[in-house]
C-alpha positions as CSV (number, residue, x, y, z in Angstrom):
1,X,-8.3,6.2,-3.2
2,X,-7.1,9.3,-5.5
3,X,-6.6,7.1,-8.2
4,X,-10.1,5.7,-7.9
5,X,-11.8,9.3,-7.6
6,X,-9.7,10.1,-10.8
7,X,-11.0,7.0,-12.8
8,X,-14.5,7.6,-11.4
9,X,-14.2,11.3,-13.1
10,X,-12.3,10.2,-16.0
11,X,-15.5,7.5,-16.9
12,X,-17.9,10.8,-16.1
13,X,-16.1,12.7,-18.8
14,X,-16.0,10.1,-21.4
15,X,-19.8,9.4,-21.2
16,X,-21.7,10.7,-24.1
17,X,-24.0,13.5,-22.7
18,X,-22.0,14.3,-19.5
19,X,-23.7,16.4,-17.1
20,X,-22.8,20.4,-16.9
21,X,-19.8,21.2,-15.5
22,X,-21.4,22.7,-12.7
23,X,-23.0,19.4,-11.4
24,X,-19.7,17.8,-11.8
25,X,-18.2,20.5,-9.7
26,X,-20.8,20.0,-7.4
27,X,-20.4,16.0,-7.2
28,X,-16.4,16.6,-6.8
29,X,-17.4,18.7,-3.5
30,X,-19.4,16.4,-2.3
31,X,-16.6,13.3,-2.7
32,X,-14.1,15.6,-1.1
33,X,-16.1,16.1,1.9
34,X,-17.6,19.4,1.2
35,X,-20.9,20.4,1.9
36,X,-23.3,22.7,-0.3
37,X,-21.7,26.1,-0.5
38,X,-18.7,25.0,-0.6
39,X,-17.8,24.6,3.0
40,X,-15.8,21.6,4.1
41,X,-17.6,19.1,6.6
42,X,-16.7,18.9,10.0
43,X,-15.4,15.5,11.7
44,X,-18.7,15.7,13.7
45,X,-20.5,15.9,10.4
46,X,-18.4,13.5,8.8
47,X,-18.3,11.1,11.9
48,X,-22.5,11.1,11.8
49,X,-22.6,10.9,7.5
50,X,-20.5,7.6,7.9
51,X,-22.6,6.2,10.8
52,X,-25.9,7.2,8.5
53,X,-24.4,5.1,5.5
54,X,-22.9,2.4,7.2
55,X,-23.8,2.3,11.3
56,X,-21.1,2.0,13.7
57,X,-19.3,-1.0,12.2
58,X,-18.4,1.7,9.6
59,X,-16.0,3.1,11.7
60,X,-13.9,0.1,11.2
61,X,-14.7,-0.7,7.5
62,X,-11.0,-2.5,6.4
63,X,-9.8,-3.1,9.9
64,X,-9.1,-6.8,9.5
65,X,-6.8,-6.3,6.3
66,X,-5.2,-3.5,7.4
67,X,-4.1,-5.6,10.2
68,X,-2.9,-8.2,7.7
69,X,-1.3,-5.9,5.7
70,X,1.3,-4.9,8.9
71,X,2.7,-8.3,7.9
72,X,4.2,-6.7,4.7
73,X,7.2,-5.3,6.4
74,X,7.8,-8.5,8.1
75,X,7.7,-10.5,5.3
76,X,9.8,-8.4,3.4
77,X,12.5,-8.3,6.2
78,X,12.6,-12.0,6.1
79,X,13.0,-12.4,2.5
80,X,15.9,-9.4,2.6
81,X,17.7,-11.5,5.7
82,X,17.2,-15.1,3.7
83,X,18.7,-13.7,0.4
84,X,21.6,-11.4,2.0
85,X,22.5,-14.7,3.9
86,X,22.7,-16.6,0.9
87,X,24.4,-13.8,-1.2
88,X,27.0,-13.1,1.9
89,X,27.8,-16.4,3.3
90,X,30.0,-18.9,0.7
91,X,30.5,-22.1,1.5
92,X,34.0,-21.8,1.9
93,X,33.1,-20.1,5.6
94,X,33.9,-16.6,5.6
95,X,31.2,-14.3,5.1
96,X,31.8,-11.8,2.1
97,X,30.3,-8.0,3.0
98,X,27.9,-6.8,0.0
99,X,28.3,-3.7,-1.8
100,X,25.7,-1.0,-2.2
101,X,24.4,-2.4,-5.5
102,X,24.5,-5.9,-3.9
103,X,22.4,-4.9,-1.2
104,X,19.8,-2.3,-3.3
105,X,19.5,-5.6,-5.4
106,X,18.7,-7.8,-2.5
107,X,16.1,-5.4,-0.5
108,X,14.3,-4.8,-4.0
109,X,13.8,-8.8,-4.5
110,X,12.5,-9.1,-0.9
111,X,10.2,-6.1,-1.7
112,X,8.9,-7.5,-4.6
113,X,8.5,-10.8,-3.1
114,X,6.6,-9.4,0.0
115,X,4.3,-7.1,-2.3
116,X,3.1,-9.9,-4.8
117,X,2.3,-11.8,-1.3
118,X,0.5,-9.0,0.3
119,X,-0.7,-7.0,-2.7
120,X,-4.4,-9.0,-2.9
121,X,-5.0,-8.0,0.6
122,X,-4.6,-4.5,-0.2
123,X,-7.0,-4.1,-2.8
124,X,-9.5,-6.2,-0.9
125,X,-9.2,-3.4,1.8
126,X,-9.4,-0.7,-0.4
127,X,-12.8,-1.9,-2.3
128,X,-14.1,-2.9,1.2
129,X,-13.5,1.0,2.0
130,X,-15.1,2.2,-0.9
131,X,-18.0,0.1,-1.2
132,X,-21.0,2.3,-1.7
133,X,-23.5,2.6,0.8
134,X,-26.0,0.5,-0.9
135,X,-23.8,-2.9,-0.7
136,X,-25.0,-3.6,2.9
137,X,-21.9,-4.9,5.2
138,X,-19.2,-6.0,2.6
139,X,-17.4,-9.2,4.3
140,X,-13.8,-9.6,3.3
141,X,-15.3,-13.3,1.8
142,X,-17.9,-11.2,-0.4
143,X,-15.0,-8.6,-1.6
144,X,-13.1,-11.8,-2.5
145,X,-16.0,-13.1,-4.2
146,X,-17.0,-10.0,-6.2
147,X,-13.2,-9.5,-7.5
148,X,-12.9,-12.6,-8.9
149,X,-16.5,-12.6,-10.2
150,X,-15.9,-9.3,-12.2
151,X,-12.4,-9.5,-13.0
152,X,-11.0,-12.8,-12.2
153,X,-7.9,-13.7,-10.4
154,X,-5.8,-10.7,-12.0
155,X,-8.1,-8.3,-10.4
156,X,-6.3,-9.0,-7.0
157,X,-3.4,-7.2,-8.9
158,X,-4.9,-4.3,-10.5
159,X,-2.4,-1.5,-10.2
160,X,0.4,-3.3,-8.7
161,X,2.9,-1.6,-11.4
162,X,2.8,1.7,-9.8
163,X,2.9,0.5,-6.4
164,X,5.6,-2.0,-6.9
165,X,8.0,0.7,-8.8
166,X,7.1,3.4,-5.5
167,X,7.5,0.8,-3.1
168,X,10.5,-1.3,-4.4
169,X,12.6,1.8,-5.2
170,X,11.9,3.2,-1.7
171,X,12.4,0.1,0.4
172,X,16.0,-0.7,-1.7
173,X,16.9,2.6,-0.7
174,X,16.5,2.6,2.5
175,X,18.1,-1.1,3.0
176,X,21.0,-0.1,1.1
177,X,21.4,3.1,3.4
178,X,20.7,1.1,6.6
179,X,23.6,-1.4,5.5
180,X,26.0,1.4,4.9
181,X,25.2,3.1,8.0
182,X,26.0,-0.3,9.9
183,X,29.1,-1.1,7.8
184,X,30.3,2.8,9.0
185,X,29.4,2.1,12.6
186,X,31.0,-1.3,12.7
187,X,34.1,0.6,11.2
188,X,34.4,3.4,13.3
189,X,33.6,1.2,16.6
190,X,36.6,-1.3,15.3
191,X,38.8,1.7,15.1
192,X,37.9,3.1,18.3
193,X,38.3,-0.1,19.9
194,X,41.9,-0.6,18.5
195,X,43.1,2.6,19.6
196,X,42.4,1.9,23.3
């Protein structure tokens, strides 16, 4: 959402004959939820504004795509476990323990796969939430059609590079740490049991 605001601001500044700096400041304050005079809108004022723009259903704009986005970690974990089992179970029978770097690589591939699958829904959700008040009740289908008409199939992956860098790196570190902690815990339990 921040990036969207930045793009809007950048586009406005690049237009010939842009409005004065004061007009842009006032518009920026309105976009950030500030009323006239610079005071922030209260929760009640914001709720009333949302209700006036979109009605009761405006409070749940983008919920369905958000619920679909919950599948991202599940898909990631499924990919990770599958890739982990392929890499750690050679056909000889004894499971090989993966190094921290191998776990990092495996989890990066898993997160990449999950992100490529679910990113289009993130774009749809974002577009539904950012829809202007002039477009009446945008459904998932109308949002998908709008993206296809305006940007083509690649429009569903717009801005994905940044998301991939951020989320793949974070997920890889998380899984690598998890596996190292798991190895350490197993070794600790094994040594404790063998001492008894």
